[in-house]
N, C-alpha and C positions, 0 to 999 in steps of 0.2 A: 622744363620740358623733358619728357621721357623719350629715350631713344629705343629702349628695348623693354620687354615685359619682365626681365629678371630682377629689376631693382626692388620689386615688392617682396622678394624672398628675404631681404635683410630685415624687414620689420616683423616677420613671423618668428615666434619663439616657442610654440608648442603649448602643451597643457600646463596650467598653473599648478602650484603645490596643493592648493585647496581642491582643485578638480581631481588630482591624482589621489588625494586622501579620501574623497567621497567615493571614487571608483573602487578603491581597495576595501573600504568599509562595506559598500554594497555587495561586492562579489564575495567578501568574507562572510557576510550574513547569509547570502544565498547558498554558499557551500555548507555552512553550518546547518541550515534548514534541510538540505539534501541529505547530509550525513545522519541527522537525527531522525527524519521522517521517512526516508527511503526504505529502511528495513521493514517498516510496517507494511508498505505496499508490496514488498517482495514476499513477506509472510502471507499476506492476503491472497496473492496469486497462487502460492503453494496450497493454501486452504481450499481455494476454488478448484484447483486441479484434483486435490484429494477427494473432494465431495463429488465432482463430476465423474470421477473414475468409478464411482459406485454404480453408474448406469451400466457398466459391463458385468456386474455381479449377477450370477444366476439366482433365480428365485428371490430376488430382492422384494418383490411384491408380497411374498409369503412371510417375510421376516417381520418381527415385532419392532417397535421403536427402540427397545433396549438393545436388540441385536444390531440394528442399524447404527446406533451410537457407538457400540463396541467396534464395528468396522471403521467408523470415522476416527475413533481414538487411535486405533492401530495404525491407520494411514498417516495421521498427524505425527505420531511418535516416530515412525519410520522416516518421515520428512523433517524431523527435528523441530517441530512446532509445538512447544510445550507451554507457551505463555497464554494459551487460549483456554478459557474455562468451559466446562461442559454446559454451564448455564446459558452460554451464548447460542447454543443449538436448540432448536425445537423440532422434533420429528413427529409428524402426524401421518395417519393413513387415511386415504379416501378411496375405498374400493381397492383397485389394483395399483393406484398411484401412491407413491411415497413422497410426501412433501417435507422438505427440509428447509427450515428458516434459520438464517444466521444473522444475528444482530449483535455487534460489539463495537467498542471504541477503544482506542489506544491513546495514551497521554504521555507526553515527554516534556521535560523542562528544557527550553532552548537556552536561556541564560537568565540569571537572577530571578525575577518574578514573572517572566514571560514564558507561558506554556503553550504547547501545540496540542490540539485534540483532533484526532482523525477518526471518523466514524464510518463503519462499513455495514451495509445492509444487503443481504442476498437472499433469494428464494429460488429453490430448485424443485422441479416436479419430474420424477423419473419412475420407470417401471422395472428396469433391469432387463435381463434377457430371459 
């Protein structure tokens, strides 16, 4: 017969060795994924900001696609994004609208024969000022 509720604490021992090992492996894999894939998302945010800043350019609607690509390349170089090919960008003109399509993917090896592929697809319509 129990007299108090504290006698149950003697039977508790905590997490087992296998449970701790599984937790360490899980969080280690999660940290590896964040470290390997995280920079791709940061670069994509930088690319988005660089392209969206073109909306502040005067006479953007009068520029040709080559001039717009030159502006994009300059902004990406300033922001230290050098891993993006110019083939990923497609610049089109539709009257006063400049349509910029961006489609690319990044790959990285996580470990051994397991790879991660991150795909980005953006489309911008802008006139400039």
